[in-house]
Structures are given as C-alpha cells and as structure tokens.
C-alpha positions, 0 to 999 in steps of 0.5 A, spaced: 440 693 700 445 697 695 448 694 689 455 696 688 458 696 680 465 695 679 467 698 673 474 695 671 477 698 665 482 693 662 489 695 659 489 695 651 496 693 648 497 699 643 501 694 639 496 689 637 490 692 640 488 687 644 487 686 652 492 685 657 491 680 662 494 678 668 498 672 666 501 676 660 508 678 660 508 685 659 513 691 658 512 698 660 514 705 656 518 709 661 516 715 658 508 715 658 507 708 662 503 705 657 503 697 657 505 693 651 505 686 651 512 683 651 511 680 644 509 686 641 515 690 644 520 688 638 516 692 633 513 698 638 519 699 642 526 703 641 532 704 646 534 712 648 541 712 648 541 719 652 537 717 658 538 709 657 531 708 657 526 704 653 521 708 649 515 706 645 515 708 638 510 713 639 514 717 644 520 716 641 517 719 634 515 726 638 521 727 643 528 730 642 533 724 640 540 723 640 545 719 636 550 716 641 552 709 640 558 710 645 554 711 651 552 704 652 559 702 651 562 706 656 556 706 661 551 700 663 546 703 668 544 696 671 551 694 672 556 700 672 562 696 675 563 691 669 565 696 664 572 698 663 574 705 662 576 707 655 578 714 654 577 714 646 570 712 647 569 717 653 572 722 648 567 721 642 561 720 647 562 726 650 563 730 643 556 727 641 553 729 648 555 736 648 553 737 641 547 742 641 543 747 637 545 754 638 542 761 636 546 767 635 547 769 642 550 762 644 554 761 638 557 767 639 559 766 646 562 759 644 566 762 639 569 767 643 570 762 649 574 758 644 578 764 642 579 767 649 582 760 651 588 762 646 586 755 642 588 757 634 583 753 630 579 753 623 572 753 623 567 749 618 560 750 617 556 746 612 549 746 609 544 743 604 542 750 601 537 747 596 539 751 590 544 757 590 539 761 585 533 761 590 537 761 597 544 763 596 543 770 598 539 768 604 544 763 607 549 769 606 545 774 610 543 768 615 551 767 616 552 774 617 549 774 624 555 770 627 561 773 629 565 767 627 568 768 620 568 761 618 574 758 615 571 753 610 563 754 608 561 747 604 554 747 600 550 741 597 545 741 592 547 748 589 544 746 582 549 750 578 555 748 574 562 749 576 563 755 570 557 759 574 560 759 581 563 766 580 556 768 580 555 766 587 561 770 591 563 771 598 567 777 600 574 774 602 573 767 600 575 763 594 571 757 591 571 751 588 565 747 585 563 741 582 558 741 577 551 738 578 549 731 575 548 731 567 540 732 566 538 734 573 536 741 574 536 740 582 538 736 587 545 736 585 552 740 585 557 741 591 561 748 593 566 749 598 568 756 600 575 757 603 577 764 607 583 767 603 588 767 609 589 760 607 593 757 602 589 751 599 589 746 593 583 742 590 584 734 590 582 732 583 583 724 585 577 725 590 573 729 586 567 725 583 560 726 581 556 720 579 548 718 580 550 715 587 555 719 590 558 726 589 564 729 593 569 735 593 575 735 597 581 741 598 587 741 602 589 747 606 596 747 606 599 753 610 597 750 617 602 747 622 599 740 619 595 740 612 588 739 613 583 736 608 576 738 608 571 735 604 563 735 602 559 729 600 552 729 597 548 722 596 542 723 592 536 719 595 535 717 588 541 713 587 543 706 589 545 706 597 549 700 596 553 703 590 554 709 594 557 706 600 561 702 596 564 708 592 564 712 599 568 706 602 573 706 596 574 714 597 575 713 604 581 709 603 585 714 599 584 719 605 590 720 610 589 717 617 588 724 621 587 731 620 580 730 615 574 733 616 568 730 611 562 734 612 555 733 607 548 730 607 549 723 607 541 722 606 542 716 612 538 717 618 542 715 624 536 716 629 533 711 625 534 703 625 535 698 619 540 695 615 542 701 611 544 705 617 548 699 620 552 698 613 553 706 613 556 706 620 560 700 618 563 704 612 565 710 616 567 706 623 572 701 619 575 707 616 576 711 623 571 716 621 567 719 627 561 723 626 560 729 630 553 731 630 548 727 634 541 731 634 536 732 628 539 736 622 533 735 617 525 737 619 519 738 614 512 740 617 508 734 620 514 729 618 519 726 623 526 729 624 532 726 622 539 726 622 542 726 615 547 731 615 554 730 619 561 732 620 566 726 620 573 727 623 579 722 624 582 726 629 577 727 635 582 729 640 582 736 636 575 737 636 573 743 640 566 744 639 560 742 634 553 743 633 547 745 629 545 753 628 538 754 629 537 759 623 536 756 617 533 757 609 531 750 607 529 744 611 536 743 613 540 746 619 547 748 618 552 744 622 559 746 624 565 744 628 571 747 631 578 744 630 584 746 633 589 747 628 595 752 628 596 757 622 603 757 619 606 764 621 613 768 620 616 770 627 617 777 624 610 778 623 608 781 629 606 787 626 601 784 621 597 782 628 595 789 630 588 791 628 586 798 628 578 800 628 577 806 624 570 807 626 567 814 626 567 815 634 574 813 634 576 818 629 572 823 633 576 822 639 583 822 635 581 829 632 579 832 639 586 829 641 590 832 636 586 838 636 588 839 643 595 836 643 598 837 636 595 843 633 596 848 638 603 845 640 610 849 639 614 844 636 622 846 634 622 846 626 628 842 626 630 834 625 629 833 633 622 837 633 620 833 627 621 826 630 617 829 636 612 831 632 611 824 628 612 820 635 606 824 638 601 823 632 603 815 632 602 815 639 595 818 638 593 813 633 595 807 637 591 810 643 585 811 639 585 806 633 589 800 636 585 794 638 588 789 643 589 783 639 588 778 645 581 781 647 578 777 642 576 783 638 570 782 632 569 788 628 564 787 622 569 786 617 571 779 621 564 777 620 562 773 614 558 779 610 557 781 603 557 789 602 549 789 601 548 786 608 546 791 613 545 791 620 537 791 619 537 785 615 541 781 621 536 784 626 531 781 621 534 774 621 534 774 628 527 776 629 525 770 623 528 765 628 524 768 634 518 766 630 520 759 628 522 757 635 515 760 637 512 755 632 516 749 633 515 750 640 507 749 639 508 742 635 506 736 640 505 729 640 497 731 639 498 736 634 505 735 630 504 741 625 503 746 631 499 752 631 497 754 624 497 761 626 504 761 628 506 757 622 503 762 617 506 768 621 513 765 621 512 763 613 510 770 612 515 774 615 520 769 612 517 771 605 518 778 607 525 778 609 527 774 603 524 780 599 528 785 603 534 781 602 533 781 594 531 789 594 537 791 599 542 787 594 539 791 588 539 797 591 546 797 593 548 795 586 544 800 583 547 806 587 554 803 585 552 804 578 549 811 579 556 813 582 559 810 576 555 814 571 559 817 565 565 812 567 565 807 562 571 803 565 567 803 572 561 801 569 564 795 566 567 793 572 561 793 576 557 789 570 563 784 570 563 783 577 555 781 577 557 776 571 562 773 575 568 776 571 571 780 575 579 780 576 581 774 581 586 775 586 592 771 585 595 768 592 603 769 592 607 763 592 615 763 590 620 758 590 626 761 595 632 757 596 628 751 594 622 751 598 615 754 597 614 761 600 607 764 601 608 768 607 608 775 604 613 778 609 618 773 607 617 774 600 618 781 600 625 780 604 627 775 599 626 780 593 630 785 597 636 780 598 636 779 591 636 786 588 640 789 593 645 783 592 646 784 584 651 789 584 655 785 589 655 779 585 657 782 579 663 786 582 665 779 585 665 776 578 670 782 575 677 782 576 677 789 579 672 793 583 676 800 581 672 803 575 677 806 572 685 806 572 691 809 568 698 807 568 704 811 569 711 808 569 708 801 570 704 803 576 696 804 577 693 811 579 686 812 581 682 817 577 678 821 581 671 823 578 672 830 578 677 829 572 671 828 568 668 835 570 674 839 567 672 844 562 665 844 564 662 850 567 658 850 573 651 852 573 649 855 580 642 858 578 639 851 575 632 852 579 628 855 584 623 852 589 618 856 592 616 855 600 610 851 601 604 853 605 598 849 608 593 850 602 598 846 598 599 841 603 592 840 604 591 840 596 596 834 596 593 830 602 586 831 599 588 828 592 590 821 595 586 815 594 583 812 600 585 805 598 592 807 598 597 803 603 600 808 608 602 808 616 596 812 617 589 811 614 588 816 608 581 817 610 583 819 617 589 823 614 584 827 610 579 829 616 585 831 620 589 835 615 586 842 618 590 840 624 597 837 621 598 841 614 601 847 618 606 843 622 608 839 615 609 845 611 613 849 616 617 842 617 618 841 609 620 848 608 626 848 614 628 841 611 629 844 604 632 851 606 638 846 610 639 841 605 636 835 610 633 829 609 630 827 616 632 820 618 625 818 620 623 818 612 629 814 610 626 807 613 621 804 608 615 800 611 614 794 606 
C-alpha cells in the first residue's frame, strides 16, 4: 500500500511573523497578493491614491508613488454614483495626475505645444542646488539643453551671502539673493533669477531668514496682472512646528491669486504623520495648492520623497507642471507653466520680428545679392536709390526673418552662458542616459541597483563636471588672450569674473503721471518733449516775429538778408572729391559689430563687395545734384 504525504505550507503574516489560520480575519495586498492579519494592517498597509488600492508597506516602498488626496474625494470606485461633481476639485486632481518626469525631448515638446497654442505664459523652475560653488556651472549647463528660457529660476541651499551673488551670473537675467544663516557654512541661502524682459521688485517684508524658515519673494510688474514668485527653504535642523507657524503668518500677507511659491519644504507628502497633516492644513487653509505629485528627492538606497514643490493659488491658470530628469544634486528640478500676458505696446510689432543671422543664411543672402543686385543696372537718381534700398530689404527679409508664429527657438532663446557648447549639452543628455539605466536596475530585491551601472554613471558625471570647468576656463582664457595689451578690456574681464561688471539699468520714466517701462513709449515721450520746446517757448512770447522795425507807427518785417549786407559772398569755400568703392569699403569695415543698424553690421561687412559700387555711385549723384534722399530722412528709434 502506497502512503501519501500531504505537505501543507502555511501562510505566515509578515506583520507579526505568525501563521495565518482559517478562522483569522485577513487582508491581501492587491499588488503582491501577500496575506496579512487584519490586526496587522494598520502598521503594514498604505493606500495608493493613484490606483485606489491598498498595498503592503514593502510594495509601497518600492513603487512609484503619487500624491493626490483629491482623487478619492471626486471618485469612489466602490460607489461612484454617490460622489457629487466638483469642477475645482477635478481641476486640481487632474493637475496632480498629469504631473510627470520629463527628459529633454519630452520637455521641449511640451513647451513647444504650449507656445503653438498661442498661450502667453511665464515659466518657473526650482532646484535645491546644494551649493553654488560646487554645482552652479553644472546646473546652468544642464538647463541649457532645454529650449525654454525660464522666466524665473529659483535656487535653495546656495550657501553664499547676498554680496557674492554677482559671482554667479546667468546671461540675460537679474538676480536677488538672501544671505545664508549666520554661522552656517552649508544648508542655507536662497536665490532668484528673473529674465531681463520682466520688470520686478523685491518684496522686503516677505523676505526673511531664521533657523526654522528662509523666504525670498519678488513681484513681476510688467505683466497683465502682477505675478508674485517666491522661494522657501525649511532647514531640517529647525523646529518644524515653528516653521509652519512662520509660514502660516507669511501666507496671510500674500494676495488671493497670482502667487507661485516654490521651494524645498522638507515635508514628505508621500509619507504619513502628524507633521504632514499640519503642513497640508497650513497650505490648504491659505488657498495654496501643490502642483508636484511625484518624488523629487532620492538618495541611493533610500526611499524616494516628495519634499520639493510649487504652490499656487490660481490653479485655473496652470498650463503644465512636472520634474526634470536631469539633476546635479539629490533633488530633481521642478517646473511649471502659468498663463500670464506681458504688457506690450500696440505699436511694438516691429520688436517682435526675429532675424537669424546664422552662417547658412548669410551665405544664401550673399548668393541672392550677387545674382540680383551686384550686376543690376540701377538708374542713379532718387528713384533708383529707393528701388536699390527696397531690393536689399527684400533680400534681408527673405533670408533672415523668422516667422514669429512658428515657435522659433534659436540658441539665443535658451538659457545659455557663452562657454556652454553644443558638445557639453550633448554630454548632459548622455549623463541622463546613464542615470536612467542605473535607476532602472533598482528593484525591491536590489534597491541600490547594479553597481557597475552606478559606477559608470558616477564616472561619467565626474568627467562631465571637469569638462564644464575646463570649458569655462578656456573661454575666459581666450578672452584674456584677445585683450592682451589692452588694460581697459583686461580689467573689464577681471571685474566680470569678480562680479563687479557694469549692470544694466532698466528704463523707467514718469510720463503724464504714470510709470512707463516700454522703451518705444519712452522714446516717443522724449521726442514729444524735445520737439515741443520751441512751440511752448513761442506761446509764452507776445509775438512770434523775431524782429520788427517801426515806420510811421507801422510794424514792418525785417528780412534776414538785410543782416548779410556789406558781406562779400564767398563762392569757392570748399571742394568734395567724388567717393569710390574703396572708400565705402573702408568706412563699412571700420563699423563696430555691436552698433545699432537696420541691417546686421556683420552681414553688411560680408556683403560690402557687392554693395559698395552702387553706394558710391548713388552718393556721388546726390552730391552733384544737391539732393538728400527721402529714404534717409526718416530715422528709426
């Protein structure tokens, strides 16, 4: 007779490490199907707000989590008909659902889509940089791979004082800094960079620095409605209760809309606990809504956390938000797009025209004028001159003008310092590739990932950082070599590196009792003022006739020629020799490249051989006939 052995494997509860019997109340993880005692579920289970599922803590620790407490409010999967629809809640929930991680390609596609929908916006990016001295150049290089030139760049943990801010410049930006806390070498300091096309003012009453909370706020004023942008850092060493109390007081001073408050709050919204609940109570009671819902901070071997965020109180204006994959510290940069119109003059259409003077366009322009202008026979009179000017203008528009509605992005639109090359940007992309490969190897069993992949990423990151420093050094070394023997230029470079270069002052004038910042309106104001001086003076004089004589009680006008009596007329006063092509070429060659002109001076110098002959012949005809061409009587301001 054959004996049969029944090997029964009993389930064991991971929570209490004891057997699960048939009469026990149990709960099953909907991710890994592990059975737990019901009494152990409070300590062992967490709720996934994305999938509306309960997961054991082990699965929850090694899965991509998302913060979205509004999802369960607007939708109940067990009884969906009982929840009333709330459009505001749905809007907030959808913003948190759509928050995601973006690489260079996806982010550029997102910004281009928003731009193509003709939605004016301002873009904000924040990063805990973990020290300007070690990471600022790497951060700027990383940001240069994105086509979008951010309107506001906010930084935390700069570890520098306000007086040293000019050592860390970004071309095309102005900056505001808060000094680091006294006595702290690291883990303190805030900075904000604002695109130079925006007028802004620092809000001193909202800027503070304490052991518990650091804040820095600016107000952008040349937008349709003023936009407030702020950055916050809560040092983990400070008292969180005091920090939340200070933050609550500060938020009471903020307006009810058009506020974007970004920063590192050091409160993990993916975790649970009293501090998290109190932080939520603080921000929601002040009508501030978080835009970031996925992890922003990660250290090898540690759970990911959501401690960086952007808080807004006008969610209806949010066009997009997320995190950027490229990072230089343990924190990912976070960003958002907010719809916002910039004030513009209706007469400012000319300023919107964009011209791309790249080498290929210059080559095409030279081919066109060589074919259609150089060998053309113009009539050398005023009519012929107008035709000549119009033909050159048509060739410029054809070869250089870029359609402003096509979402054009040249390298000058990017956030780029001059020493950042295309090779460095490509290397940043490669660094991100190595990081993603290592990150993909991190599993529940092996949270540190494959060591070889991590070492490869770490090595490449180190090489890239050295390359960035070398590129910056080589750039300034070349500039010093070109300035050799020129003391003025040399000291300009030295002061630039010391952060002591001349600052651009944004024009702001009071015209008819109102502040005007738009430069065309300022120029027109100056023109009106100076052109009306004589008229205003004449109106104050009893008579506008300069001189009169009295004859028999009657006034007679004195002609100006009477003042010339007794003076001999000099006919042979001076003589002008006709100009030639060589003289015109020499004058054009002496022009400075940066000077304002209707045509790029660089392009004019390259095309001088095709244009100088015509220009010299027109000039000689005008002198011979005593004519000043109408085309040159109108000045462009």
